[in-house]
C-alpha positions in Angstrom: 0.0 0.0 0.0 1.2 3.5 -0.9 2.3 5.7 2.0 0.7 9.2 2.3 2.8 12.0 1.0 4.3 14.5 3.3 4.0 18.2 2.5 7.8 18.4 2.2 7.9 15.7 -0.5 5.8 17.8 -3.0 8.1 19.5 -5.4 5.5 21.1 -7.8 1.7 21.6 -7.7 -0.1 22.0 -11.0 -3.7 23.1 -11.2 -5.9 20.4 -12.5 -8.1 22.8 -14.4 -5.0 24.1 -16.3 -3.8 20.7 -17.2 -7.4 19.6 -18.5 -7.8 22.9 -20.5 -4.4 22.3 -22.1 -5.3 18.8 -23.0 -8.7 19.8 -24.5 -7.0 22.6 -26.5 -4.4 20.1 -27.7 -7.2 17.9 -29.1 -9.4 20.8 -30.5 -6.7 22.9 -32.2 -5.9 20.5 -35.1 -9.6 19.9 -35.8 -10.1 23.7 -35.8 -7.2 24.2 -38.1 -8.4 21.5 -40.5 -12.0 22.8 -40.6 -11.0 26.4 -41.1 -8.2 25.7 -43.6 -9.5 22.8 -45.7 -13.3 22.7 -45.7 -15.6 25.2 -47.5 -16.7 28.1 -45.2 -20.3 27.1 -45.5 -19.6 24.0 -43.6 -16.4 24.9 -41.7 -17.6 28.0 -39.8 -20.5 26.3 -38.1 -18.5 23.1 -37.4 -15.6 25.1 -36.0 -18.0 27.1 -33.8 -19.4 23.8 -32.6 -15.9 22.4 -31.8 -15.0 25.6 -30.0 -18.1 25.6 -28.0 -17.8 21.9 -27.1 -14.1 22.3 -26.0 -15.0 25.3 -23.8 -17.9 23.4 -22.2 -15.7 20.3 -21.7 -12.9 22.4 -20.2 -15.3 23.9 -17.8 -17.1 20.8 -16.6 -14.3 18.1 -16.7 -13.4 16.9 -13.2 -9.8 17.9 -12.6 -8.0 17.2 -9.3 -4.9 19.2 -8.4 -1.7 17.4 -9.4 1.0 17.1 -6.7 4.3 16.0 -8.1 7.2 14.7 -6.0 10.7 15.4 -7.0 11.0 11.9 -8.5 7.8 12.3 -10.6 8.9 15.7 -11.7 12.4 14.3 -12.8 10.6 11.5 -14.8 8.4 14.0 -16.6 11.3 16.3 -17.4 13.3 13.3 -18.7 10.4 12.3 -20.9 10.1 15.9 -22.1 13.8 16.1 -22.9 13.7 12.7 -24.7 10.8 13.9 -26.9 12.7 17.1 -27.8 15.7 15.0 -28.6 13.5 12.7 -30.8 12.2 15.8 -32.5 15.7 17.1 -33.1 17.0 13.8 -34.4 14.0 13.1 -36.6 13.2 16.5 -38.1 15.7 19.3 -37.5 18.9 17.5 -38.3 17.8 15.9 -41.5 16.4 19.2 -42.8 19.7 20.8 -42.0 21.6 18.1 -43.7 19.6 18.5 -46.8 20.0 22.2 -46.8 23.8 21.8 -46.4 23.9 19.4 -49.4 21.6 21.3 -51.7 22.3 25.0 -50.7 25.1 25.5 -53.4 22.7 24.3 -56.0 20.0 26.7 -54.8 22.4 29.7 -54.5 24.3 29.2 -57.8 22.7 30.9 -60.7 22.0 28.6 -63.7 23.8 29.5 -66.8 21.4 29.1 -69.7 22.9 29.2 -73.1 
């Protein structure tokens, strides 16, 4: 059985409402971008309004307890965040930079048409 936490063990306290609102926004934003960018305005504007209204209502009514993180939990979350940034760097940024380094002379050099 888990021992109760002492007040001195808590390293960070996060509002549950803030975490829930961030999660709902993370789910709703791509849908809104798709609707407003790819679908005809006749259909996209009412659908985007419905998605926005539903996400606001969900953010307001979702039960969200306050998150209390210990130092160990905070370290695990920070390591996971650093690993995902490293994954992003290795998977996206470095290959783009390599391609730019390879093809930059061909882009900059003016073509000599005869």
